[in-house]
N, C-alpha and C positions, 0 to 999 in steps of 0.2 A: 504493500500500500504506500502510495506517494502522497505526501502532504503538500499543499500549496497555500501560501499565505494570501491574505486579501490584497496586499500590494502587488504580488506577482499576478494575480487574476486581473487586477486593474491594468497592469502593464501589457499583459497578453491581449486583453480586450482592446486596448487603445491601438496596439500595433495592427491587429486584425481589422479594426474599424477604419483606420487610416488607409490601409491597403485597399479595402473595399471602396472607400470614398474616392481614392485616386482612380481606380478603374472606372467607376461610375462617371466621374468628371471627365475623364479622357474620352470615354465613349460619347458622352453628351457633347463635348467639344467637336468631335467628328460629325455628330448628327447635326449640330447647328451650322457647321461649315457646309455640309451637304445641302441644308435647307437654304442657306444664303445663295448657293450656286444655282438652285432651281427657281428662285424668286426672280421675276422679270427685271426688277431694278436692283437686285442683289442687296436688299435690305436698306436701301438709301432713302426710301420714302417713309412718311409717318406711319402709314397703315402697315407697311412691311416690318417696320420696327416693332409695332404692336404685336404683329404675328410672331416675331422672334421672341419677344418678351414672354408671351404665353407658351411658346413652344419649348423653351428651356426647361421649366419645371415638369412639364408633361413628359418630355422625352427622358429626363433624369429619373422620373418615377418608373417608367418602363425599363430603363437601363438597370435600375436598382434591383428590380425583380429578376432580371436575367442573371445578374452577377450573384444574387443571393443563391439561385439554383446552382450556378457554377461553383460557388464556394462549397455548397453541400456535396456536389459531385467530387470535388477535390478531397474533402474530408473522408468521404466513403472510400475513395481510392487510396488515400494516404494511410488510413488505418484499417484497410482490408475489410471494410464493412462492419467493423467492431465499434464504430462511433468515435467521437472526439476523445482523445486521450485525457482531456481536462474535465470530462464529464464525471458526475458522481459515480455512475455505474462502472466506468472504466477504472476509477481510482479505488473503488471499494469492492470490486467483483471477487477478489480472492477471499475476503473475510465475510462476505455477505451471508452465505448460508449458515454461518455460526452465530449470527447476531440474534439475541433473544427479542421476542416481540413484546410490545406493551399494549394495553387496552386502547383500542381505536374505534371511533364511531364512523359509520358510513351514512351520510345524510342524503336523502332523496327528496328534494323539494318538488312538488307537483301542483298543477293548477288546471283543472278541467282537461286532463289528459285521457288518452285511450287507456282505460284501466287494465284491460287484458294485456296490452303491450308492456305497460309499466311493470306489472307483477311477473310477467313471463321473463323479462330481462333480469329483474331482481332475483328471481328464483335461479336462473342460470348462474348468476354471479355467486350467490350463496352456496350453491352446490359445488361450484369450482373451488371456493374457499374451503369448504368442508373436505374436499378431496386432498387438500394440502395437509390436513391434520391440524389446522390452526383456527378452526371456527370459534373456539372459546376466547380468542383474543379480540373478537369483533362483536359489535352490536350494530344493528341496522335500524334506521329511523325513517319511516315514510312520513314526510311533512306536508300535509295537505293544506292548500289555501282554497280549495274548491268551494263555491258558494251554492251550487245547484244541489238540493238534497238528494236527487236521484243519483248524481255522480258520487257524492261522498258516501252514500249508503253502499253503492257498488264497491267503492274503495275499501270500506270496512269489511265487507263480505269477502273480498279477494284477500285481504290481509289475514282474516281469521282462517280462511281455507288454507292459505300458505302455512300458517303456524301449525294448524292441525295435521296437515299432510306430512310435513317434514319435522314435526316436533320442535318448533322454533319459538315457543312461548318463552318470553324473557330475553330472547335474542333479536327478534324483529318487533319493532314498536310502530304504532300508528298514532299520529297526532294531527287533529284538524284545528286550525285557528278559528275562533269565532269572529275575530276582526282582523282582516288581512291587510294591515297597514304596510306601506312601502314595499309591496310586491315581494319579489324573491329575496331581496336584501333583508327585508323585515322578517320574512319567514326563517331565514338562516339565523338572524339575530335572536329571534325568539327561542329557537332550538338551543343556541349557545347559552342564553340566560338560564334556561331550565336545566340543561344537562352538560353544558360545555366543560365545566370544571371536573367532571368525572373522567375525561378523556384527554390524554396528552396530545393526540392528533385526531383530526377528522378528515375523511375523504368525501368529496362532493360528487354526486352523480347528477346527471340530467335525467329527465323522464325516459329518454331512449338510450341511456348509457348501459353498457355491459362491460365488466372487467373480469379477467381471469383471476383465479386465486393466486397464481404466481405473481401477477402484476401487483395485486393489492398487498401481498406480503412483502414484495420487493420495495414498495414505496415506504412502508413502515420501517423496514430495516435501513434504508438509505437515510431516513430522517434520524434514526438512532445513531448512525455513523457520522452524520454532519450536524452538530448542534447549532450551527449558524443558519441552517436552512429553514426558511419560513414557509416556503411553498415549493413543491415539486410537481410540475405539470407533465403529464404524459401526452403523447400524440395520438388522439383517437383516430381509428381508421373507420371509414364508412363500411357498413355491412347491411345485409338483409334488404337490399333494394328490390322492390317489386315492380314499380312502374318503369317505363322507358326513360323518363326524365331522371329518376333516381339512379337507375343503373348507369346512365351516362355520367352523372356526377360521381358515382362510386368508381367508375373506370378511370376517369381523368385524375382523381385524387390519388388513386393507387399508382398511377403512372408517374406523376411528377411531384406529388405531395412529399414523399420522403426526402427528395433533394432540397426542396424549399425549407422543410422543418430542420434538416441537418444544418443547412447554411444559417438559418435564423439562430439556432442554438449555439453554433460556433461563434457568431458575432456577439450575441448577448451574454453568453456565459452565465455568471451569477446575477445578472440583471434582466432575467427573462420575463416573459409575459405570463399571465394567468388567464385561461379561457373560460373559467367559471365552472368547469366540471371535469371529471376524470383526473383529478388532482388531489394531492394530500396537503394539508395545512397544519401548521403548528398552532394549536388551539389558543394557548395563552397569548402568543404574539398577535394573533388575529383579533382576539377580544380586546387587547390593550391598544391597538393602533389602527384598526381598520373599520371603526364605526363611521358610517357615512351619514352626514346631515343632509336634510333636504336642501336643494339649491334655492337661493333666494333672489334670483335674477328675474328675467322676463322671458316670455315665450318658451323656447326649448330649454332655456337655462333656469327653469323654475320647476320645483317639485322633485320627484324621485330621480336619482341617478340611474339611468337605464343600463348603460354598459359599465356596470360597477366592477367587473372583474379586472380590467386594466387598472382602474383606480386603486383597488385593493392591493394589487401587486406593487404599485408605485409607493403606496403608503407603508407596506411592510418592509420594502427595501429602504425607504427613508429612515425607518426605525433601526436599521443596521442588520437586518436579516437578509439572507440570500434567497433569490428566486431562480429556480432551475427549470429548464425545459429538457427532459430526458427522453431523447429519441430512441434509445436502445431498449426501453421497456416494452415488450410485446404483450399483446392481450388486452389492449384498450380499444373499445369500439363505441360507435354511435351511429344513429341512422340519419339518412338524408331526408329533407322534405320531399314528399312523394310527387309533388306537382309544381309547375312554375308559379301558380297562384300562392301556394304555401311558401315557396322560396321568397316571393316578393313581399309577403306579409312579414316574414322574418327580417328581410333586408331593410324594410321600412323602419322597423324597430331598431335595428343595428345602426342605420344611418342617423337616426335621432340621437342615439347614445354616443356615437362617435363625434358628432358635431357638438354635443355637450362638453366634450373634452377640451374645447377651445378655452373654456374658463379655467381648467386645471393647468393648462400650459401657461396662461397669463398671470394667474393670481395665486397659485398654490406654491408655497415656498419649500425648498429643500428636496425637491424630487430629483432623482438621478437623470442625467442627460439621456441615457438609453430609454428611459420611460417617457420622457418628453418627446423623443423622436418616435416612439411607438404611437403616442397620441397623434402626432403630426401625420404619420403614415396612415392611420385609420381615418383621420379627417380628410386627407387628400384623396383617399380611395373613393370617397363619395363626391368630392368637389371636382375631381378630374373630369368626370363625364360631361357636366355642363360647360366646362372650360374647353374641352375638345370640340364640343358643339359650336362654341363661339369661333 
């Protein structure tokens, strides 16, 4: 096992990010030069200058994506598919099987979901954990915010059936909030207020999440190995696609997703992002530093923080804890929206949440540069389309 200090992580990350930035800027310079050549007046008129001004960030955004994938390709080739040598999994792989487990919660926040799908996935995860022989180290909490009585009665029936069939009473719990304030963030906060102090760590699932027992156990052991880790995010792979749209999404993410995630992890190192699910969190650190207040601005910037996961990662990093994206942990899955309509509904929510991050870039003190850049990347992902249109 090799130890790496915080200063050396910072140095390695800076070197990698400067190399990445240099490649992006060089490609962008060539792109701008090519654009100047094809413009009728070679950028000398006012309108052509305006075109070039908008072209620069748009092209740089595309170039950054391509170099991110190339970085991932290099890492996979350099380390023979074993992942980045600086990752937690690479540094602790030799001792990981011997690390004892501690009591960990698995939280599953739901709101008017397909009940059969939720409990089918939860059952698969529990059975996989049981197969590892470590089920006694975990408790599972289905945290319902559903308001429709028919839905939450179905949820309770499914929970009771699961407990009876697999003898999971006292291991799988069901809780429905009477007042669902602040959406998912409020749901998780309520869980932590009630039960958080009983668990050193908690793993967050989405309604469509499935994780293998080996993945769940590995997350806990990695947290035990790295006391400075506040969050460890896995890379969920799409699965169980039924519609043509979902299968197309599943295919393309399996095709290029590993390269992008490998490149992202290599550049961010211990200042990675949190995607809100299929991740483990240090409970005490999260409770102490990741409470989110309602926004007090106007329009989009008022009310509940929608894309709370990026903000929580930035807050826990500000408190001195590391956030890791571990691409080498296999057995982490989620489902894709089944149709274009469902994708657009989700994307609308994400667009609002990402645009809310403008206020965190401008007014939140002490955030890591890597997380400010992650905010900017998410914002520009949605602003780029109308700018391309112009």
